[in-house]
C-alpha positions as CSV (number, residue, x, y, z in Angstrom):
1,M,81.2,41.4,58.5
2,A,81.6,38.1,56.6
3,K,82.2,40.1,53.4
4,A,84.8,42.2,55.1
5,V,86.6,39.1,56.3
6,A,86.5,37.6,52.8
7,N,87.9,40.8,51.4
8,I,90.8,40.8,53.8
9,H,91.5,37.1,53.0
10,D,91.4,37.9,49.3
11,K,93.9,40.7,49.7
12,L,96.3,38.9,52.0
13,G,96.2,35.3,50.9
14,D,96.0,32.2,53.1
15,D,99.2,32.4,55.1
16,R,99.1,36.1,55.9
17,F,95.4,35.9,56.7
18,N,96.1,33.1,59.1
19,L,98.7,35.2,60.9
20,V,96.2,38.1,61.2
21,A,93.5,35.7,62.5
22,E,95.9,34.2,65.1
23,T,97.0,37.7,66.2
24,V,93.3,38.7,66.7
25,M,92.6,35.5,68.7
26,I,95.6,36.1,70.9
27,A,94.7,39.7,71.6
28,A,91.1,38.7,72.5
29,K,92.3,36.0,74.8
30,N,94.8,38.3,76.5
31,K,92.1,40.9,77.1
32,E,89.6,38.4,78.4
33,E,92.2,36.9,80.8
34,K,92.5,40.4,82.3
35,G,88.7,40.3,82.9
36,E,88.0,42.8,80.1
37,K,85.8,42.4,77.1
38,F,87.2,42.4,73.6
39,T,85.3,45.2,71.8
40,F,84.7,46.0,68.2
41,E,87.1,49.0,68.7
42,D,89.7,46.6,70.0
43,L,89.2,44.4,66.9
44,E,89.6,47.3,64.6
45,K,92.9,48.4,66.3
46,V,94.3,44.8,66.3
47,L,93.3,44.2,62.7
48,K,95.0,47.4,61.5
49,K,98.2,46.6,63.3
50,A,98.2,43.0,62.3
51,I,97.6,43.8,58.6
52,E,100.4,46.3,58.7
53,M,102.7,43.7,60.3
54,V,102.0,41.0,57.7
55,N,102.3,43.4,54.8
56,E,105.9,44.1,56.0
57,I,106.7,40.4,55.8
C-alpha cells in the first residue's frame, strides 16, 4: 500500500496529493461519525473521485 501511495504522490505532486489526502480523511471521519466503518471499498471510491477532482484543477 505504501508503494501505491508513493506512486499517487509522484503523479500528483505535493499540493494535489495533499488535497486528495484531506478528502480521504474527511470522508473517513464523516462515515465514522455516522457510526459506520470506512472500508477499503470506500477508500477506493473516494480516491478515484478525489484524483479526478484534483486533475481538473
